[in-house]
Structures are given as C-alpha cells and as structure tokens.
gemmi code that builds the backbone of each chain (N, CA, C; Angstrom):
import gemmi

chains = {
    "A": [
        ("ASP", (-26.958, 0.751, 4.823), (-25.509, 0.563, 4.860), (-24.800, 1.868, 4.563)),
        ("GLY", (-23.853, 2.236, 5.437), (-23.071, 3.426, 5.171), (-21.970, 3.118, 4.191)),
        ("GLY", (-21.653, 4.133, 3.370), (-20.582, 3.901, 2.428), (-20.402, 5.045, 1.473)),
        ("ILE", (-19.569, 4.807, 0.484), (-19.248, 5.806, -0.538), (-19.706, 5.268, -1.885)),
        ("THR", (-20.418, 6.098, -2.594), (-20.942, 5.725, -3.907), (-20.268, 6.563, -4.967)),
        ("GLN", (-19.776, 5.891, -5.985), (-19.233, 6.583, -7.144), (-19.992, 6.103, -8.372)),
        ("SER", (-20.401, 7.050, -9.175), (-21.090, 6.651, -10.386), (-20.662, 7.526, -11.551)),
        ("PRO", (-20.677, 6.974, -12.767), (-20.896, 5.567, -13.071), (-19.629, 4.749, -12.836)),
        ("LYS", (-19.686, 3.453, -13.003), (-18.524, 2.587, -12.852), (-17.551, 2.785, -14.026)),
        ("TYR", (-18.122, 2.924, -15.213), (-17.327, 3.155, -16.422), (-17.881, 4.375, -17.140)),
        ("LEU", (-16.976, 5.195, -17.665), (-17.382, 6.432, -18.330), (-16.493, 6.632, -19.543)),
        ("PHE", (-17.131, 6.957, -20.658), (-16.401, 7.182, -21.900), (-16.715, 8.591, -22.399)),
        ("ARG", (-15.677, 9.292, -22.820), (-15.855, 10.654, -23.334), (-14.922, 10.890, -24.503)),
        ("LYS", (-15.325, 11.848, -25.308), (-14.479, 12.291, -26.418), (-13.494, 13.322, -25.886)),
        ("GLU", (-12.340, 13.341, -26.502), (-11.332, 14.335, -26.145), (-11.903, 15.737, -26.344)),
        ("GLY", (-11.572, 16.627, -25.423), (-12.044, 18.002, -25.526), (-13.308, 18.282, -24.739)),
        ("GLN", (-13.945, 17.229, -24.224), (-15.156, 17.405, -23.433), (-14.817, 17.386, -21.956)),
        ("ASN", (-15.497, 18.243, -21.194), (-15.403, 18.145, -19.747), (-16.307, 17.009, -19.280)),
        ("VAL", (-15.932, 16.379, -18.183), (-16.763, 15.303, -17.632), (-16.715, 15.387, -16.113)),
        ("THR", (-17.854, 15.149, -15.479), (-17.937, 15.229, -14.018), (-18.187, 13.850, -13.423)),
        ("LEU", (-17.348, 13.484, -12.458), (-17.472, 12.215, -11.758), (-18.145, 12.457, -10.415)),
        ("SER", (-19.094, 11.592, -10.103), (-19.885, 11.767, -8.893), (-19.269, 11.007, -7.722)),
        ("CYS", (-19.344, 11.586, -6.528), (-18.952, 10.907, -5.302), (-19.894, 11.350, -4.187)),
        ("GLU", (-20.555, 10.387, -3.576), (-21.479, 10.656, -2.482), (-21.146, 9.734, -1.309)),
        ("GLN", (-21.202, 10.288, -0.086), (-20.973, 9.445, 1.089), (-22.061, 9.719, 2.131)),
        ("ASN", (-22.462, 8.654, 2.819), (-23.447, 8.799, 3.886), (-22.860, 8.379, 5.226)),
        ("LEU", (-21.554, 8.593, 5.364), (-20.833, 8.231, 6.585), (-20.731, 9.398, 7.559)),
        ("ASN", (-21.270, 10.536, 7.161), (-21.180, 11.763, 7.962), (-19.726, 12.197, 8.174)),
        ("HIS", (-18.891, 11.920, 7.176), (-17.486, 12.299, 7.248), (-17.297, 13.732, 6.798)),
        ("ASP", (-16.391, 14.437, 7.493), (-16.094, 15.812, 7.104), (-15.146, 15.886, 5.907)),
        ("ALA", (-14.174, 14.997, 5.867), (-13.127, 15.096, 4.848), (-13.398, 14.163, 3.676)),
        ("MET", (-13.141, 14.671, 2.480), (-13.291, 13.866, 1.269), (-12.104, 14.107, 0.359)),
        ("TYR", (-11.804, 13.099, -0.465), (-10.576, 13.109, -1.261), (-10.846, 12.533, -2.651)),
        ("TRP", (-10.080, 12.979, -3.622), (-10.065, 12.357, -4.942), (-8.639, 11.914, -5.257)),
        ("TYR", (-8.528, 10.633, -5.666), (-7.260, 10.063, -6.081), (-7.379, 9.559, -7.511)),
        ("ARG", (-6.250, 9.461, -8.139), (-6.175, 8.874, -9.471), (-5.196, 7.709, -9.416)),
        ("GLN", (-5.552, 6.601, -10.084), (-4.640, 5.468, -10.174), (-4.393, 5.149, -11.638)),
        ("ASP", (-3.129, 5.078, -12.014), (-2.724, 4.651, -13.348), (-2.012, 3.307, -13.227)),
        ("PRO", (-1.980, 2.514, -14.290), (-1.337, 1.190, -14.227), (0.086, 1.287, -13.700)),
        ("GLY", (0.395, 0.453, -12.703), (1.746, 0.431, -12.158), (2.085, 1.611, -11.281)),
        ("GLN", (1.078, 2.431, -11.018), (1.311, 3.615, -10.188), (0.527, 3.495, -8.888)),
        ("GLY", (0.998, 4.210, -7.907), (0.238, 4.296, -6.671), (-0.930, 5.242, -6.830)),
        ("LEU", (-1.592, 5.507, -5.744), (-2.703, 6.452, -5.753), (-2.135, 7.867, -5.580)),
        ("ARG", (-2.506, 8.743, -6.491), (-2.023, 10.124, -6.429), (-3.184, 11.055, -6.115)),
        ("LEU", (-2.944, 11.954, -5.173), (-3.989, 12.833, -4.670), (-4.246, 13.990, -5.631)),
        ("ILE", (-5.514, 14.174, -5.999), (-5.890, 15.244, -6.918), (-6.358, 16.467, -6.136)),
        ("TYR", (-7.385, 16.300, -5.343), (-7.946, 17.350, -4.506), (-8.448, 16.733, -3.218)),
        ("TYR", (-8.519, 17.542, -2.166), (-9.175, 17.093, -0.959), (-9.919, 18.254, -0.320)),
        ("SER", (-10.894, 17.890, 0.491), (-11.741, 18.876, 1.151), (-11.868, 18.489, 2.620)),
        ("GLN", (-11.553, 19.414, 3.488), (-11.628, 19.142, 4.929), (-12.996, 19.483, 5.499)),
        ("ILE", (-13.715, 20.325, 4.773), (-15.004, 20.777, 5.287), (-15.798, 21.371, 4.124)),
        ("VAL", (-17.078, 21.502, 4.311), (-17.935, 22.062, 3.254), (-17.439, 23.448, 2.840)),
        ("ASN", (-17.527, 23.693, 1.527), (-17.140, 24.970, 0.926), (-15.649, 25.272, 1.030)),
        ("ASP", (-14.862, 24.240, 1.245), (-13.414, 24.414, 1.307), (-12.747, 23.217, 0.664)),
        ("PHE", (-11.684, 23.460, -0.128), (-10.937, 22.354, -0.703), (-9.528, 22.828, -1.030)),
        ("GLN", (-8.616, 21.861, -1.105), (-7.207, 22.157, -1.377), (-6.715, 21.281, -2.521)),
        ("LYS", (-5.734, 21.803, -3.252), (-5.115, 21.032, -4.322), (-4.219, 19.960, -3.735)),
        ("GLY", (-4.224, 18.814, -4.406), (-3.292, 17.760, -4.069), (-2.070, 17.841, -4.960)),
        ("ASP", (-1.458, 16.699, -5.225), (-0.208, 16.666, -5.976), (-0.395, 16.863, -7.481)),
        ("ILE", (-1.578, 16.520, -7.986), (-1.780, 16.547, -9.449), (-3.095, 17.228, -9.803)),
        ("ALA", (-3.313, 18.436, -9.306), (-4.600, 19.118, -9.475), (-4.805, 19.738, -10.855)),
        ("GLU", (-3.756, 19.901, -11.626), (-3.895, 20.607, -12.896), (-4.834, 19.874, -13.833)),
        ("GLY", (-5.798, 20.617, -14.387), (-6.757, 20.031, -15.313), (-7.994, 19.460, -14.636)),
        ("TYR", (-8.086, 19.623, -13.333), (-9.234, 19.142, -12.569), (-9.855, 20.291, -11.778)),
        ("SER", (-11.148, 20.147, -11.467), (-11.790, 21.081, -10.555), (-12.770, 20.319, -9.688)),
        ("VAL", (-13.067, 20.865, -8.516), (-13.985, 20.217, -7.578), (-14.894, 21.263, -6.955)),
        ("SER", (-15.926, 20.791, -6.286), (-16.785, 21.640, -5.475), (-17.196, 20.844, -4.254)),
        ("ARG", (-17.537, 21.547, -3.183), (-18.007, 20.873, -1.967), (-19.119, 21.733, -1.364)),
        ("GLU", (-20.259, 21.653, -2.016), (-21.410, 22.449, -1.573), (-22.201, 21.755, -0.474)),
        ("LYS", (-22.079, 20.430, -0.430), (-22.768, 19.650, 0.594), (-21.765, 18.709, 1.250)),
        ("LYS", (-21.999, 18.376, 2.490), (-21.087, 17.486, 3.207), (-20.998, 16.122, 2.528)),
        ("GLU", (-22.125, 15.681, 1.962), (-22.193, 14.337, 1.414), (-21.574, 14.191, 0.028)),
        ("SER", (-21.333, 15.291, -0.654), (-21.013, 15.222, -2.071), (-19.716, 15.965, -2.412)),
        ("PHE", (-18.903, 15.356, -3.278), (-17.626, 15.958, -3.654), (-17.348, 15.606, -5.118)),
        ("PRO", (-18.063, 16.232, -6.053), (-17.872, 15.891, -7.457), (-16.551, 16.422, -8.023)),
        ("LEU", (-16.000, 15.642, -8.947), (-14.740, 15.984, -9.607), (-15.005, 16.212, -11.089)),
        ("THR", (-14.583, 17.348, -11.614), (-14.700, 17.613, -13.047), (-13.323, 17.471, -13.683)),
        ("VAL", (-13.272, 16.614, -14.687), (-12.057, 16.444, -15.473), (-12.210, 17.353, -16.688)),
        ("THR", (-11.401, 18.367, -16.779), (-11.567, 19.336, -17.860), (-10.740, 18.947, -19.076)),
        ("SER", (-10.991, 19.653, -20.156), (-10.248, 19.378, -21.392), (-8.769, 19.770, -21.248)),
        ("ALA", (-8.432, 20.480, -20.195), (-7.047, 20.877, -19.968), (-6.193, 19.746, -19.382)),
        ("GLN", (-6.864, 18.695, -18.920), (-6.114, 17.554, -18.360), (-5.528, 16.762, -19.513)),
        ("LYS", (-4.201, 16.646, -19.563), (-3.529, 16.063, -20.728), (-3.751, 14.565, -20.876)),
        ("ASN", (-3.814, 13.852, -19.789), (-3.966, 12.390, -19.828), (-5.110, 11.969, -18.898)),
        ("PRO", (-6.346, 12.201, -19.299), (-7.455, 11.979, -18.379), (-7.847, 10.519, -18.191)),
        ("THR", (-7.452, 9.646, -19.094), (-7.845, 8.235, -18.970), (-7.164, 7.627, -17.759)),
        ("ALA", (-7.962, 7.159, -16.796), (-7.423, 6.618, -15.546), (-8.569, 6.051, -14.724)),
        ("PHE", (-8.201, 5.449, -13.607), (-9.168, 4.948, -12.629), (-9.217, 5.978, -11.498)),
        ("TYR", (-10.409, 6.534, -11.240), (-10.552, 7.602, -10.256), (-11.230, 7.075, -9.005)),
        ("LEU", (-10.630, 7.365, -7.876), (-11.124, 6.885, -6.591), (-11.443, 8.051, -5.670)),
        ("CYS", (-12.611, 7.984, -5.090), (-13.042, 8.954, -4.092), (-12.905, 8.309, -2.719)),
        ("ALA", (-12.546, 9.075, -1.730), (-12.399, 8.557, -0.371), (-12.925, 9.572, 0.623)),
        ("SER", (-13.216, 9.105, 1.824), (-13.615, 10.023, 2.887), (-13.018, 9.544, 4.204)),
        ("SER", (-12.919, 10.472, 5.152), (-12.498, 10.124, 6.506), (-13.243, 11.037, 7.464)),
        ("ILE", (-13.331, 10.594, 8.709), (-14.162, 11.320, 9.664), (-13.730, 12.773, 9.798)),
        ("ASP", (-12.428, 13.004, 9.754), (-11.902, 14.352, 9.620), (-10.577, 14.238, 8.880)),
        ("SER", (-9.901, 15.353, 8.741), (-8.701, 15.332, 7.901), (-7.435, 15.009, 8.691)),
        ("GLY", (-7.593, 14.596, 9.953), (-6.428, 14.210, 10.724), (-5.631, 13.143, 10.010)),
        ("PRO", (-4.311, 13.251, 10.011), (-3.493, 12.321, 9.224), (-3.615, 10.867, 9.666)),
        ("ARG", (-4.084, 10.610, 10.885), (-4.198, 9.218, 11.333), (-5.573, 8.634, 11.076)),
        ("ARG", (-6.413, 9.383, 10.452), (-7.770, 8.898, 10.209), (-7.781, 7.927, 9.048)),
        ("THR", (-8.438, 6.817, 9.254), (-8.575, 5.832, 8.179), (-9.430, 6.401, 7.071)),
        ("LYS", (-8.987, 6.225, 5.865), (-9.761, 6.645, 4.715), (-10.555, 5.459, 4.177)),
        ("TYR", (-11.794, 5.738, 3.846), (-12.666, 4.729, 3.254), (-12.866, 5.104, 1.796)),
        ("PHE", (-12.663, 4.125, 0.932), (-12.693, 4.391, -0.491), (-13.998, 3.914, -1.133)),
        ("GLY", (-14.389, 4.610, -2.177), (-15.490, 4.167, -3.007), (-15.005, 3.127, -4.002)),
        ("PRO", (-15.910, 2.601, -4.835), (-15.557, 1.530, -5.775), (-14.788, 2.021, -7.000)),
        ("GLY", (-14.754, 3.327, -7.221), (-13.991, 3.873, -8.341), (-14.794, 4.054, -9.610)),
        ("THR", (-14.313, 4.961, -10.456), (-14.858, 5.168, -11.807), (-13.701, 5.074, -12.784)),
        ("ARG", (-13.873, 4.229, -13.786), (-12.848, 4.140, -14.825), (-13.254, 5.059, -15.972)),
        ("LEU", (-12.469, 6.075, -16.203), (-12.735, 7.041, -17.265), (-11.832, 6.756, -18.454)),
        ("THR", (-12.450, 6.669, -19.611), (-11.703, 6.488, -20.858), (-12.032, 7.645, -21.789)),
        ("VAL", (-11.004, 8.350, -22.203), (-11.172, 9.481, -23.116), (-10.476, 9.159, -24.428)),
        ("THR", (-11.227, 9.242, -25.515), (-10.659, 8.898, -26.830), (-10.738, 10.075, -27.796)),
    ],
    "B": [
        ("ASP", (10.035, 12.588, -6.872), (10.532, 12.170, -5.558), (9.528, 11.219, -4.927)),
        ("GLN", (9.912, 9.943, -4.881), (9.005, 8.944, -4.332), (9.239, 8.845, -2.839)),
        ("GLN", (8.293, 9.298, -2.072), (8.449, 9.283, -0.620), (8.168, 7.908, -0.031)),
        ("VAL", (7.366, 7.132, -0.724), (7.037, 5.781, -0.269), (7.335, 4.827, -1.416)),
        ("LYS", (8.200, 3.855, -1.146), (8.641, 2.958, -2.212), (8.296, 1.513, -1.882)),
        ("GLN", (7.652, 0.866, -2.832), (7.427, -0.570, -2.744), (8.183, -1.162, -3.920)),
        ("ASN", (9.350, -1.677, -3.646), (10.280, -2.027, -4.713), (9.955, -3.336, -5.414)),
        ("SER", (9.082, -4.147, -4.820), (8.694, -5.392, -5.478), (7.322, -5.214, -6.110)),
        ("PRO", (7.250, -5.166, -7.437), (5.942, -5.000, -8.084), (5.034, -6.213, -7.876)),
        ("SER", (5.646, -7.390, -7.696), (4.824, -8.588, -7.545), (5.516, -9.607, -6.648)),
        ("LEU", (4.674, -10.499, -6.112), (5.152, -11.528, -5.192), (4.225, -12.728, -5.306)),
        ("SER", (4.813, -13.920, -5.416), (4.016, -15.156, -5.453), (4.373, -16.011, -4.251)),
        ("VAL", (3.342, -16.530, -3.588), (3.537, -17.309, -2.370), (2.605, -18.511, -2.396)),
        ("GLN", (3.066, -19.619, -1.872), (2.221, -20.804, -1.764), (1.199, -20.614, -0.637)),
        ("GLU", (0.023, -21.137, -0.861), (-1.013, -21.099, 0.174), (-0.479, -21.724, 1.460)),
        ("GLY", (-0.767, -21.069, 2.579), (-0.333, -21.583, 3.872), (1.011, -21.065, 4.340)),
        ("ARG", (1.791, -20.515, 3.399), (3.102, -19.987, 3.762), (2.976, -18.516, 4.163)),
        ("ILE", (4.086, -17.924, 4.541), (4.090, -16.521, 4.934), (4.315, -15.624, 3.716)),
        ("SER", (3.552, -14.539, 3.656), (3.787, -13.489, 2.661), (4.405, -12.300, 3.377)),
        ("ILE", (5.476, -11.772, 2.810), (6.128, -10.591, 3.385), (6.197, -9.507, 2.322)),
        ("LEU", (5.492, -8.419, 2.577), (5.494, -7.288, 1.645), (6.272, -6.140, 2.287)),
        ("ASN", (7.166, -5.560, 1.518), (8.068, -4.548, 2.051), (7.769, -3.154, 1.541)),
        ("CYS", (8.157, -2.180, 2.342), (7.898, -0.779, 2.026), (8.994, 0.072, 2.659)),
        ("ASP", (9.541, 0.997, 1.902), (10.542, 1.928, 2.412), (10.019, 3.346, 2.245)),
        ("TYR", (10.420, 4.219, 3.162), (9.978, 5.604, 3.041), (11.165, 6.539, 3.251)),
        ("THR", (11.039, 7.733, 2.722), (12.140, 8.692, 2.820), (11.780, 9.899, 3.683)),
        ("ASN", (10.504, 10.158, 3.880), (10.073, 11.348, 4.594), (10.153, 11.130, 6.107)),
        ("SER", (11.070, 11.801, 6.758), (11.269, 11.646, 8.204), (10.101, 12.186, 9.017)),
        ("MET", (9.224, 12.955, 8.373), (8.072, 13.519, 9.082), (6.919, 12.522, 9.196)),
        ("PHE", (6.988, 11.433, 8.464), (5.926, 10.419, 8.565), (5.927, 9.817, 9.962)),
        ("ASP", (4.763, 9.775, 10.585), (4.674, 9.155, 11.907), (3.515, 8.164, 11.991)),
        ("TYR", (2.936, 7.862, 10.866), (1.808, 6.921, 10.858), (1.787, 6.247, 9.502)),
        ("PHE", (1.602, 4.933, 9.521), (1.674, 4.163, 8.285), (0.474, 3.220, 8.195)),
        ("LEU", (-0.006, 3.037, 6.992), (-1.171, 2.190, 6.774), (-0.899, 1.250, 5.604)),
        ("TRP", (-1.570, 0.125, 5.639), (-1.591, -0.798, 4.508), (-3.030, -0.924, 4.029)),
        ("TYR", (-3.171, -0.854, 2.695), (-4.468, -1.044, 2.068), (-4.356, -2.220, 1.107)),
        ("LYS", (-5.478, -2.884, 0.922), (-5.579, -4.017, -0.001), (-6.548, -3.628, -1.104)),
        ("LYS", (-6.200, -3.964, -2.335), (-7.077, -3.564, -3.440), (-7.258, -4.704, -4.427)),
        ("TYR", (-8.528, -5.010, -4.708), (-8.869, -5.947, -5.783), (-9.070, -5.150, -7.061)),
        ("PRO", (-8.917, -5.797, -8.231), (-9.095, -5.089, -9.506), (-10.455, -4.413, -9.615)),
        ("ALA", (-10.479, -3.219, -10.136), (-11.688, -2.444, -10.391), (-12.509, -2.178, -9.123)),
        ("GLU", (-11.855, -2.214, -7.975), (-12.516, -1.854, -6.718), (-11.684, -0.815, -5.987)),
        ("GLY", (-12.310, -0.149, -5.004), (-11.549, 0.768, -4.186), (-10.709, 0.022, -3.160)),
        ("PRO", (-9.602, 0.613, -2.700), (-8.788, -0.024, -1.659), (-9.562, -0.133, -0.349)),
        ("THR", (-9.234, -1.156, 0.415), (-9.810, -1.301, 1.744), (-8.697, -1.285, 2.776)),
        ("PHE", (-8.953, -0.615, 3.879), (-7.964, -0.499, 4.942), (-7.687, -1.866, 5.562)),
        ("LEU", (-6.404, -2.130, 5.807), (-6.014, -3.427, 6.355), (-5.492, -3.288, 7.784)),
        ("ILE", (-4.452, -2.512, 7.949), (-3.804, -2.397, 9.244), (-2.941, -1.151, 9.251)),
        ("SER", (-2.707, -0.595, 10.438), (-1.895, 0.617, 10.542), (-0.900, 0.479, 11.680)),
        ("ILE", (0.063, 1.391, 11.720), (1.020, 1.409, 12.813), (1.494, 2.831, 13.038)),
        ("SER", (1.588, 3.184, 14.288), (2.125, 4.477, 14.672), (3.635, 4.365, 14.836)),
        ("SER", (4.327, 5.476, 14.653), (5.787, 5.438, 14.745), (6.306, 5.205, 16.166)),
        ("ILE", (5.415, 5.256, 17.151), (5.861, 4.983, 18.521), (5.894, 3.476, 18.802)),
        ("LYS", (5.404, 2.705, 17.845), (5.397, 1.245, 17.994), (6.330, 0.631, 16.966)),
        ("ASP", (6.725, -0.617, 17.200), (7.495, -1.306, 16.172), (6.744, -2.523, 15.620)),
        ("LYS", (5.577, -2.771, 16.164), (4.804, -3.926, 15.702), (3.331, -3.704, 16.011)),
        ("ASN", (2.493, -4.124, 15.068), (1.054, -4.137, 15.314), (0.477, -5.368, 14.645)),
        ("GLU", (-0.371, -6.057, 15.380), (-0.878, -7.341, 14.904), (-2.399, -7.339, 14.876)),
        ("ASP", (-2.955, -7.942, 13.830), (-4.409, -8.061, 13.729), (-4.724, -9.351, 12.991)),
        ("GLY", (-4.975, -10.382, 13.768), (-5.271, -11.681, 13.149), (-4.081, -12.224, 12.388)),
        ("ARG", (-4.295, -12.492, 11.098), (-3.212, -13.037, 10.290), (-2.213, -11.970, 9.811)),
        ("PHE", (-2.528, -10.732, 10.067), (-1.728, -9.619, 9.545), (-0.912, -8.957, 10.657)),
        ("THR", (0.377, -8.780, 10.385), (1.268, -8.091, 11.312), (2.092, -7.087, 10.529)),
        ("VAL", (2.172, -5.881, 11.034), (3.024, -4.879, 10.406), (4.181, -4.575, 11.357)),
        ("PHE", (5.374, -4.539, 10.802), (6.588, -4.231, 11.551), (7.155, -2.914, 11.044)),
        ("LEU", (7.623, -2.097, 11.976), (8.208, -0.810, 11.601), (9.620, -0.711, 12.154)),
        ("ASN", (10.571, -0.405, 11.284), (11.949, -0.154, 11.680), (12.248, 1.303, 11.337)),
        ("LYS", (12.110, 2.156, 12.338), (12.241, 3.597, 12.094), (13.641, 3.980, 11.655)),
        ("SER", (14.645, 3.352, 12.234), (16.021, 3.742, 11.901), (16.326, 3.421, 10.451)),
        ("ALA", (15.727, 2.354, 9.943), (15.941, 1.979, 8.549), (14.889, 2.580, 7.624)),
        ("LYS", (13.910, 3.258, 8.194), (12.783, 3.799, 7.424), (12.165, 2.688, 6.569)),
        ("HIS", (11.838, 1.617, 7.233), (11.345, 0.426, 6.538), (10.180, -0.180, 7.316)),
        ("LEU", (9.167, -0.585, 6.591), (8.112, -1.362, 7.230), (7.758, -2.557, 6.364)),
        ("SER", (7.184, -3.554, 7.010), (6.810, -4.756, 6.282), (5.475, -5.265, 6.803)),
        ("LEU", (4.750, -5.898, 5.911), (3.471, -6.524, 6.234), (3.650, -8.029, 6.100)),
        ("HIS", (3.355, -8.756, 7.176), (3.435, -10.210, 7.165), (2.013, -10.774, 7.187)),
        ("ILE", (1.767, -11.727, 6.325), (0.474, -12.405, 6.277), (0.730, -13.887, 6.511)),
        ("VAL", (0.195, -14.392, 7.633), (0.414, -15.799, 7.971), (-0.869, -16.417, 8.537)),
        ("PRO", (-1.355, -17.538, 8.010), (-0.909, -18.146, 6.770), (-1.566, -17.455, 5.577)),
        ("SER", (-0.912, -17.462, 4.445), (-1.462, -16.839, 3.246), (-2.599, -17.703, 2.696)),
        ("GLN", (-3.633, -17.016, 2.195), (-4.794, -17.700, 1.636), (-5.038, -17.188, 0.212)),
        ("PRO", (-5.659, -17.982, -0.623), (-5.912, -17.529, -2.013), (-6.676, -16.202, -2.076)),
        ("GLY", (-7.561, -15.961, -1.120), (-8.313, -14.710, -1.087), (-7.461, -13.498, -0.762)),
        ("ASP", (-6.219, -13.731, -0.362), (-5.313, -12.609, -0.093), (-4.706, -12.068, -1.380)),
        ("SER", (-4.918, -12.745, -2.491), (-4.377, -12.292, -3.774), (-4.996, -10.952, -4.145)),
        ("ALA", (-4.155, -9.939, -4.203), (-4.612, -8.570, -4.431), (-3.375, -7.687, -4.567)),
        ("VAL", (-3.604, -6.407, -4.788), (-2.514, -5.429, -4.750), (-2.511, -4.781, -3.376)),
        ("TYR", (-1.349, -4.698, -2.766), (-1.220, -4.114, -1.433), (-0.457, -2.797, -1.524)),
        ("PHE", (-1.068, -1.751, -0.984), (-0.454, -0.432, -0.986), (-0.016, -0.068, 0.425)),
        ("CYS", (1.190, 0.425, 0.518), (1.715, 1.005, 1.741), (1.510, 2.513, 1.638)),
        ("ALA", (1.198, 3.166, 2.755), (1.006, 4.619, 2.729), (1.569, 5.222, 4.003)),
        ("GLY", (2.114, 6.417, 3.890), (2.678, 7.117, 5.034), (2.022, 8.465, 5.216)),
        ("SER", (1.998, 8.915, 6.459), (1.359, 10.191, 6.767), (2.116, 10.907, 7.871)),
        ("GLY", (2.248, 12.224, 7.698), (2.797, 13.046, 8.766), (1.772, 14.098, 9.092)),
        ("ASN", (2.041, 15.317, 8.717), (1.044, 16.364, 8.879), (0.427, 16.740, 7.533)),
        ("THR", (0.573, 15.850, 6.584), (0.041, 16.077, 5.244), (-0.805, 14.867, 4.856)),
        ("PRO", (-1.604, 14.992, 3.812), (-2.389, 13.821, 3.388), (-1.516, 12.612, 3.066)),
        ("LEU", (-2.153, 11.457, 3.118), (-1.462, 10.198, 2.872), (-0.685, 10.201, 1.560)),
        ("VAL", (0.515, 9.588, 1.605), (1.296, 9.359, 0.397), (1.384, 7.853, 0.194)),
        ("PHE", (0.988, 7.402, -0.984), (0.928, 5.972, -1.273), (2.142, 5.520, -2.077)),
        ("GLY", (2.545, 4.251, -1.842), (3.490, 3.605, -2.721), (2.790, 3.104, -3.968)),
        ("LYS", (3.558, 2.489, -4.879), (2.993, 2.037, -6.148), (2.306, 0.687, -6.036)),
        ("GLY", (2.462, 0.021, -4.924), (1.756, -1.231, -4.713), (2.578, -2.460, -5.053)),
        ("THR", (2.236, -3.564, -4.414), (2.814, -4.883, -4.706), (1.668, -5.844, -4.955)),
        ("ARG", (1.728, -6.528, -6.096), (0.685, -7.511, -6.418), (1.062, -8.850, -5.812)),
        ("LEU", (0.239, -9.319, -4.880), (0.459, -10.606, -4.233), (-0.421, -11.663, -4.884)),
        ("SER", (0.216, -12.752, -5.251), (-0.524, -13.911, -5.786), (-0.291, -15.078, -4.851)),
        ("VAL", (-1.351, -15.603, -4.285), (-1.250, -16.761, -3.399), (-1.719, -17.970, -4.186)),
        ("ILE", (-0.807, -18.918, -4.347), (-1.061, -20.067, -5.216), (-1.517, -21.251, -4.380)),
        ("ALA", (-2.642, -21.819, -4.773), (-3.194, -22.971, -4.035), (-2.378, -24.229, -4.270)),
    ],
}
model = gemmi.Model(1)
for chain_id, residues in chains.items():
    chain = gemmi.Chain(chain_id)
    for i, (resn, *xyz) in enumerate(residues, 1):
        res = gemmi.Residue()
        res.name, res.seqid = resn, gemmi.SeqId(i, " ")
        for name, pos in zip(("N", "CA", "C"), xyz):
            atom = gemmi.Atom()
            atom.name, atom.element = name, gemmi.Element(name[0])
            atom.pos, atom.b_iso = gemmi.Position(*pos), 0.0
            res.add_atom(atom)
        chain.add_residue(res)
    model.add_chain(chain)
structure = gemmi.Structure()
structure.add_model(model)
structure.setup_entities()
C-alpha cells in the first residue's frame, strides 16, 4: 500500500530539547510539506520541499529545520527556539509542487513539550 | 491576514438532511480550491476540488459551488450521514502553496 508514514503517533519532550519528527512516503512524490495544527486553527505551513536537496520556508518556519536528502524522507526538527512547540504536526506529499496537485496527508504526530 | 475564512466553527445537521459548509476567501490570485475532511488525530483526506473556471463540481453526495464575484464557495453534502461527522477544511491555491481555513466541525445527528 502506498502512503505516508509519520512516527511516532505521540511524542513527549522536555522543554529545551530538540526533537525530530519522521515523515516517509512511498508514493514517488516529488513534493513534501510540513504543517502544524493547533486547536481551533487551520493548517499552517512550516516548510515545503519541491525536490530532493531543496526546501523553502512556509508561513511559520521560525524554530524549525528540515532536510531532504532522499525523495522518500522529509524529517522535521523542532528546535528549542520554537516558542510553542506543542501541537499536532502533519506531513503531506504531492506528485509535484503544482498548486492544483492534491496533497496526501500522513496520520500526524502529536508533540507535547513540558 | 486570514486569506481563507470559515466563519462557522461548528454545524449540526440531522441525518438525511443537507449539510452546507461555507468558505470565503480574500486572495484574488486563488484559482483552485479544495475541501479536506479530517477525523480527530488523523491526517486530512482530500474530498473535492474546483477550478475557478467552473462554478460547480459534483462527486456523489458532495457538491462544491464557487461564486467568484463574491469570493465565496460552499460544500453541500446530500444526504448527510453520521460518518460525515468530522472537521472540514477549505483551502485555496494560486501560485503559492495551499492556504487553509480554520475548519468547520460538522456533526450529523442520527
């Protein structure tokens, strides 16, 4: 089955620690995205990547970093510089970065930082 | 600056009746719109889309209407089923990545 895998489902960290969220896709999609969802909020774009070894900042990139060394993988690191890291994080992919391309989402990771 | 607005945070509808979810946008560059459905603790799933050259797109029980002059779109679900209970996100796209609204929680009551 093709799809997007995010692990783990739930993640707990102490304040001040960096944490990396995993996202893997086997859909052979070029474009990958990271979104954040907070209660009562829409999905806000953190970073996106149109192709391997390339990525762009989204609307709320501060305190986050990404890498795209492989087509299948787009890990997100939440650094200690992110002021409010507790949120539900969603990874998505699309066949390319064309604006009309349907995005397919992973199941999400809920990160809690205390 | 909210480019995509879903002004109703929640909506309750009787099973079998029509559900109408509304969405307004401000960005005139948007030329493609999508609706996603999301269950709690899951990723959103694509539901239906519409291009700005159309004013209606239908897929089974789901129909999306676009009124470009009013910068308004709506999602109609007929007939509504209990399994439709979820959060629905409207999203717009131009030459930039998708911009999502805050979502509307639909509850379909049996």
